[in-house]
C-alpha positions as a printed Julia matrix, in Angstrom:
252×3 Matrix{Float64}:
 140.42  174.24  168.26
 143.73  172.55  169.06
 143.1   168.8   168.96
 146.22  168.09  171.01
 147.71  165.53  168.6
 150.73  167.42  167.32
 153.53  164.89  166.63
 151.31  161.94  167.53
 151.87  159.02  165.15
 148.68  158.1   163.31
 148.2   155.0   161.14
 145.49  155.31  158.46
 144.39  152.37  156.32
 142.87  152.91  152.89
 144.58  156.3   152.92
 145.05  156.86  149.19
 141.55  158.03  148.21
 138.1   159.18  149.27
 137.4   159.37  153.02
 140.73  157.82  154.02
 142.63  160.41  152.02
 140.61  163.22  153.56
 141.21  161.87  157.08
 144.94  161.64  156.46
 145.07  165.26  155.36
 142.95  166.41  158.3
 145.25  164.67  160.79
 148.32  166.13  159.1
 146.85  169.63  159.44
 146.65  168.96  163.18
 150.35  168.11  163.24
 150.14  164.32  163.35
 152.83  162.19  161.75
 151.25  159.68  159.41
 151.69  156.05  158.46
 149.66  155.84  155.26
 148.66  152.41  154.01
 147.26  151.48  150.61
 147.92  149.08  147.78
 149.11  151.99  145.61
 152.4   153.61  146.56
 152.04  156.27  143.87
 148.65  157.35  145.2
 150.06  157.57  148.72
 152.93  159.72  147.48
 150.36  162.02  145.91
 148.68  162.39  149.32
 151.98  163.3   150.95
 152.69  165.82  148.18
 149.3   167.44  148.78
 150.01  167.6   152.52
 153.26  169.41  151.77
 155.15  168.64  155.0
 158.89  168.15  155.28
 160.39  165.0   153.74
 160.45  162.06  156.14
 157.65  163.35  158.33
 155.19  160.79  156.96
 155.62  157.16  155.93
 153.96  155.51  152.91
 153.44  151.75  153.03
 152.17  149.93  149.95
 150.51  146.81  151.31
 147.41  144.76  150.6
 146.01  144.11  154.06
 143.7   141.42  152.72
 146.65  139.12  152.14
 147.7   136.55  154.78
 150.38  137.7   157.22
 150.13  141.28  155.91
 149.74  142.79  159.37
 152.87  141.02  160.56
 154.73  142.3   157.48
 153.52  145.8   158.3
 154.84  145.55  161.84
 158.22  144.48  160.49
 158.33  147.49  158.16
 157.71  150.01  160.94
 160.69  151.25  162.9
 162.01  154.29  164.72
 159.4   156.99  165.29
 156.84  154.97  163.34
 157.14  151.73  165.3
 154.39  152.49  167.82
 151.29  154.21  166.39
 149.31  156.2   168.94
 146.29  156.68  166.67
 144.74  154.18  164.26
 142.02  155.0   161.74
 140.49  151.88  160.19
 139.14  153.03  156.84
 138.94  149.69  155.01
 135.48  148.41  154.25
 133.08  147.42  151.53
 131.08  144.57  150.06
 133.9   143.13  147.9
 131.23  142.5   145.3
 129.51  139.9   147.47
 125.85  140.82  146.95
 124.07  137.48  147.38
 122.63  136.84  150.83
 123.12  133.13  150.13
 126.75  133.48  149.07
 129.18  130.82  150.21
 130.53  130.81  153.76
 133.92  131.64  152.26
 132.55  134.82  150.65
 130.79  135.84  153.86
 134.06  135.29  155.71
 135.95  137.46  153.2
 133.53  140.34  153.72
 133.71  139.97  157.51
 137.52  139.91  157.43
 137.67  143.0   155.22
 135.34  145.02  157.45
 136.22  143.68  160.91
 139.0   141.11  160.89
 141.81  143.25  159.47
 141.05  145.99  161.97
 141.17  143.51  164.84
 144.5   142.13  163.64
 145.97  145.64  163.6
 144.47  146.43  166.99
 145.85  143.22  168.48
 149.35  144.23  167.39
 149.33  147.93  168.29
 146.82  148.53  171.1
 148.89  146.83  173.86
 151.5   149.56  173.4
 148.83  152.22  173.74
 147.6   150.59  176.94
 151.09  150.57  178.42
 151.56  154.26  177.49
 148.08  155.17  178.81
 147.11  156.99  175.62
 145.55  155.87  172.37
 142.79  156.63  169.9
 141.21  154.11  167.53
 138.55  155.16  165.03
 136.63  152.71  162.84
 134.48  153.57  159.82
 131.01  152.15  160.26
 127.89  153.0   158.22
 124.32  154.25  158.43
 123.32  150.77  157.22
 123.72  149.42  160.75
 120.64  151.5   161.61
 118.6   151.13  158.41
 119.77  147.61  157.45
 119.66  148.67  153.81
 122.31  147.09  151.64
 123.85  143.71  150.93
 123.37  141.28  153.81
 127.03  140.18  154.11
 128.22  143.8   154.27
 125.51  145.03  156.64
 126.08  142.05  158.94
 129.8   142.72  159.03
 129.31  146.38  159.89
 126.82  145.47  162.64
 129.51  143.16  164.02
 131.96  146.05  163.83
 129.68  148.26  165.93
 129.44  145.51  168.54
 133.22  145.12  168.46
 133.71  148.84  169.1
 131.25  148.81  172.01
 132.73  145.7   173.59
 136.39  146.61  173.17
 135.89  150.16  174.41
 134.73  148.83  177.79
 138.06  147.07  178.2
 140.3   149.85  176.93
 138.87  153.12  178.22
 140.21  152.67  181.75
 143.69  153.11  180.26
 142.79  156.23  178.24
 142.66  154.2   175.04
 139.5   155.42  173.37
 137.89  153.38  170.6
 134.91  154.64  168.67
 133.48  154.9   165.15
 132.09  157.27  162.56
 128.96  156.05  160.76
 128.63  157.98  157.48
 125.48  158.11  155.46
 125.37  158.97  151.77
 128.74  160.47  150.79
 129.29  161.95  147.34
 132.24  159.94  146.07
 133.19  160.05  142.41
 132.33  156.89  140.52
 129.75  155.72  143.06
 126.1   155.13  142.19
 124.56  158.27  143.67
 127.27  160.53  142.28
 126.53  159.13  138.82
 122.82  159.57  139.46
 123.4   163.25  140.16
 124.49  163.67  136.53
 122.46  161.01  134.77
 119.08  161.12  136.52
 118.73  164.12  138.86
 114.96  163.63  139.11
 115.47  160.17  140.62
 118.04  161.62  143.01
 115.55  164.27  144.12
 113.0   161.52  144.76
 115.56  159.75  146.95
 116.1   162.96  148.91
 112.32  163.33  149.33
 112.03  159.87  150.85
 115.3   159.35  152.69
 117.54  162.41  153.13
 116.03  165.57  154.68
 119.2   167.63  154.25
 118.82  167.11  150.47
 122.48  166.69  149.61
 125.26  164.15  149.81
 127.92  164.47  152.47
 131.54  165.29  151.66
 134.62  163.25  152.51
 136.11  166.3   154.23
 133.12  166.49  156.56
 133.69  162.91  157.66
 137.39  163.63  158.04
 136.85  166.44  160.53
 134.64  164.23  162.69
 137.23  161.43  162.61
 140.01  163.88  163.48
 138.07  165.06  166.53
 137.61  161.45  167.66
 141.38  161.04  167.41
 141.96  163.99  169.69
 142.47  164.72  173.36
 138.92  166.09  173.44
 137.4   162.65  172.78
 138.66  161.28  176.1
 135.13  160.87  177.5
 133.66  159.26  174.38
 134.62  155.56  174.51
 132.41  153.33  172.41
 130.69  156.21  170.61
 129.21  155.43  167.2
 128.92  158.92  165.74
 126.29  159.13  163.01
 127.06  161.62  160.27
 124.28  160.94  157.83
 122.4   164.14  157.11
 119.42  162.81  159.04
 119.16  159.95  156.58
 117.01  156.91  157.14
């Protein structure tokens, strides 16, 4: 299927590893030109090498988006063909190690900013251009936890806020063919994460988890999430504003 995004400029945050890396490669296979953002320039260069396109077709930006004024600095670094992204994939997210439900307001705010605030700052800068051009796609990474409420309270609360943000913003943007939605992954087999370690260290416990929570009896793959995200970035997602697409193996 031709996704209709050849030569569209796509900005991907957290693009150097895991799901973000897979999404970047999936978009490149569809002909998109990429703005790849991560704190590690070397890792981003590795992604571009794996993609294998002509030099200059993709742009690597080493930037920590958690830092103040980072979005403004990003805007200043983009020029020419890369100045006006037509697609944005917001792949940043996580608990930042804040596990206590009674953590300080400052820690709760950090988690919210990481999962929602940075994305909004980027959207505020780049979506007006999409609206004026009458074409844009914005994809956020949500989580199954907004349905199960399992996980650390600061993180789950932030992702629930993200889902509300996607629903609310999509109502304003869709009339201009700017389509915002989200992918909500379940258990993804990422190296170094708890369940991937469990697969090697305690497979019996992992099987018990599958018995109770995951009917498909396997972890998802980053590439599977990437193909869903790529579709949501495409022409074919034009009638899907505000969709929160669950990709969780039937997990609960």
